[in-house]
N, C-alpha and C positions, 0 to 999 in steps of 0.2 A: 643499210641496217641501222637500228636504233641504239643509242646509248641512253639508258635510263639512270638518272642521277640519284634515285633514292627508292628503296623499298624496305619494309620491316618484316620480311619473311623469315628472318633468323629465328623468330619465336617458334616457327614450325620445325625448323631444323633442330633446335635445342630440345623440343619435345619428342624427337625421334621420328618425325614425319619424313618419308623419303620423297623429296621434291623432284627426283628424277622420274617419278611416276605421276600420272594424273592425280591431282589433289583437289577434290571438290570443295573443301573447306577454305582453301587459300586462294589468293589472287594470282600467285606466281607458282608455276611448276615448269619443268624442263620442256614437256611437249608444247605448252602454250607459249613459252619463250621462243621456241622454234617457229611455231605458227605465226607469232606476232613479229617475226623478223627482228628480234632483239639481239643485237650483237654483243653488247656489254650491259650487264645488270649490276648496279651498285647495291651491295647488301650492307645495311647499317646495323652495327652493334649498338642497340639503344639501351642506355642506362636510365631507368626511370628516376625522376627527382626524389621519389620516396625511398630509394635505396640508400642505406646508411653510407656515409661518406667513406668510412673505412672499407666497405665492401664494394665500392664503386669500380675501382680498377680491376680486382679479380673477377667481378661480374662481366666487365667488358672483355677480359681475356678469354673467359669461357665461351662467350659468344663468337669471338674471333676463331677459337678452336672449332666451333661448329661450322663456321663459314669455310675454314680450311678443309674440313672433312668433305664438305660438299664440293668444293672447287677441285679437289684432287680425286673425286670418286669415279669419274667417267672421262678419262683423258681423250677419248675420241670425240666427245661432244662438248666438254667443259675445259676451260683453261683459266688458271690464276693469272690475272694481269695487274700490272702496276703502272706502266708507262704508256704514253700515247703510242709509241711504236709497238708495244705489246698488243694494244687494242686494235690497231690497224691490221697487224699481222693476223690476229685471231679472227677478225671479221672477214678478212680476205680468204681465210681457210674454211669459212662457213661454220666455225665453232662459236661458242658463247663464252665471253670473258666474264670472270667474276672479279669485281673491283670492291675493295674493302673501305668502309667508312665507320666512324664512331659518332654516334649521336648523343650529344650532351657532354659539355666540357667537365661536368661533375666526374666523369670517368677518369680524369687524370689525377683526382684526389689532391689537387694543389701542388703537383710535382712535375717539373719540366723533365725530369728523368723518365717519368711514365709516358710523357708525350714522345720522347725519343724512342722508348720501347715500342710504342704503337707504330712508329714509322718503320722500325726494324721488322715488325710483323706484317708489313705491306700496306698499312693504312695510308690512304691518300687524301681523305677528307675528314675533317672534324667539324661537326655542328657545335657551335660554341656553347649553346644553352638550350634548354627545353622549356617547359611550361612554368617553371618557377625560377626566381632569381637565384644565382649562385653567389658566393662571397666576392667573386671578382668580375662578374658579368651579369648584366640586366636582361631579363626576358620580356618579351612583348605582352605576356599574359601573367606576369608575376603579381602577387598580391601587394597592395599598398602603393600602387603606382610605380612610376619609373624612378629608381633610386640613382640613376645616372651612369649609363654606359659601362666602360671598362675601367677598373682600378689600375694603378701602375703595374700590378702583377698581371692583370688581364692584357695589358698592352705588351708585356713581356711574352705572354703566351702567343700572341699574334706574331710578334717578331721571331720567336723560336720556330713557329710553324713555317714562316717564310724561309728560314734557314734550312729546315729539314725537308722542305718540299711537300708539306701537308697543306692542302687547300683549305682556306678559311670559308666556312659555310655560315651565312647570317640568317638562314631560316630560323624562326623562333626568337630572333634577337629583338630587343627594344630598339626604338629609333635612335636613342642615344648611343647604344652599342654599335648600331650600324654606322653612324657618322664617326665614331671613334675608330672603327675598323678602317673606314675609308681613309682617314688621316694617317693611320699607323701602318697599314699593309703596304709592302713594296711590290707585291705581286697581285695579279687579278684574283678576285674572290667570286664566290657563287652564292646564290640563294637556291639551294638544291630542290626545294619543294615548296614553292610559294606562288601566289597569283597577284592580281592587280587590285589595289585598294579602290581605285576609281570605279571599278565594276562591281566590287563586293567589299564592303567596309569592315572586313575582318581585321583585327589587329595583327593577324599572321601575314597579311598581304603587304605589298610594297607600294608606297605612294610614288607618283610620277617622278618627283625629284630624286627619290632613291633609285629608281630604275635608270634614270639618266646618269646619275653619279656612278652607279655600278658599271654601266656601259662605258663610261668615259675612261675607266681604268682597265677595260678589256674583260669585264666580268660577264656572267650569264645568269639568267633566271631559268630554273627548271620548273616549267609550268606544272602545277599539281592537279590531280584529278578529283580532289575531294569536293563534292557538291557544295559544302558549306564555305569553301573558299572561292567557289565559282559564281554563286548566285546569292544575292542578298536576302531574298525572301526565304530561301532555304536556310540560310545562316540564322536568321531571326527565329524561324520555327524551331530549329534545333536547340537554340539557346533557351527558348521558352518551354520546350517539351522534355528535354533530355538532361537537364542539369543534374538530377539525382543519379542518373546512370553514370555520368562522367565522374561524379564523386565516388560511386561504387567501384569504378575502374581503378581510381587512385588508391582506395582502401585495399582492393584486391592485390595490387602490385606490392603494397607494403606487407601484407600478411602472407602472401603465397609466393614471394619472389624466388625462393629456393626450389619450389616444386614446379618445374617448368611445364610438365604435362597438365597439371591442374590449372596452372596459370593460363595456358592456351585454351583449355576448355572454357574457362570463365570469360576470356576475351571473346571467343566465338559466341557464347551465349549472350553476352551483353551487347555485342554488335548487332546480333539478330533483334534484340529488344529495341535498339535505336532505330533500326530499319523498319520495324513494325510501327513504331510511333510516327514515322514520317512517310508511311506507305502511300499517303494521298498526294505526295509531292514528287515531282520528277524534275531532273535537270538534264537536258539533252547533251550529247557528246559535242554538239556544235558550240556549246558554251566554252569549251576549252579553246576552240578556234577564235572566239571573241577575245579571249585573254591574249592569245598569240597576236592577233591583229593589233591590240592595244599596245603591247610591248614594241611591236614593229613601228607603230606610229610615233611612239614616245622616244625610242632609242635606236631603232634600226634592226635589221634582220640578223645582225651578228650577236645579238644579246639573248636569243631564244634557244632554249633546250627543253628537255622534258624530265620531270622528276615526279613520277606517278604517285608515290607514297603508297603503293599497293601493300596490303596487309598491315598498314598502319592507319588506315581509314575505315570507318564503320560502314559507309555507304559509297556507292559508285554512280556515275552518270548512267542515264537510261541506256539499256542495251549493252552495257559493259559488264563482263564477268571477271576480267583479269587482263593479263599482259598480252593476250592474243588480240586485243582491240586496236593495236597500233595501225594496222592496214586501213581500218575504217577511218581513223583519225586523219591519216595522211590523205585519203581520198577526199575528205571534207576540206582539207587545206588546199588541195589541187582545185577544187571547185570554187574556192575563194580567190583563185588566180595565182597561187604561189608556184613558181617554176621549180623544176627538178633540182636546179642548182641551189636555190634557196632552201628547198626541203632538205638537201644533203647537209647544209649548214646546221639546220635545226635538229635533224636526226642525230648527227654525230660531230660534224666538223667544228662547230663553235666550242663545244666542250673539249674536244681533243686539242684544239689550239690552245685553250687555257691550261689544260693538263701539261702540255708540252712546255709551257712557260714555267712550270714547277719541276720539270724533269732535270733541268740543268743544275 
């Protein structure tokens, strides 16, 4: 069974969509999780950079409330999980584990007490930053270039996460932030939803030296399914054709953040608009396998996991409609020569080893 390190389906839960039922507008729902043999799905409480700092922590709490409601809504099929042992037991029972993450360190509102409160709520992963710089951590896509990694407070955040057993997630981090985390963290880290810069030169992707450094400390890369992180021609076309839509999304998040149903409607509408503008381009599912191959060549098979970013991405690889695509992906990996033992590491084993290192 699969452990998926990142999805943004909380926006559907907050808007009142019942993801226990088939949901044609989302990438994730319970029937497709079952069909895709997903044993643990990580749900990220994403706090947009446009959210006022004073509202960032309560915004994340409301999202965690929505995750809780879903996790406890169907005990025969869903289980709230926190530890590696929880995940293994749940998968052995044939149920689906719900693991909690928070995306964007803005959510702690500069307070280590809020970080501790997240851990008490069951949060096991914190993505340090998103698309804009925060006061203590640099983003790979922040305006004005890279201001320089982690501040002293940022390093204290990482140290506190190590103490609490919250995994540091460097997806969206600037290179300077990445290297500061490597120097600061005493426990293995993840890039929950990223790909390889050598194959697609997005600032969101990891360079080979970063992949090696992450692997050297026992970390893993959750390979993302976003075509713009998988394929350079697609990335360039999206940048050229869709910049105004991404600006509209940021404006929408700022204006309609409190109205979750209206926000979801706008997300869906704008994502369809992006897909329409790129309808002449396709990226095959095999491109994900290319990125897996590259990580294995650079750092070995113990560094690979999957972090689809379902419901956080506007378009998908050809033939993929959501989380039920994993069996197709695994079959492509088998055709590339990967053994069942190696696939088991990629599906779940590598991340559960890392999670276990944070359980103690």
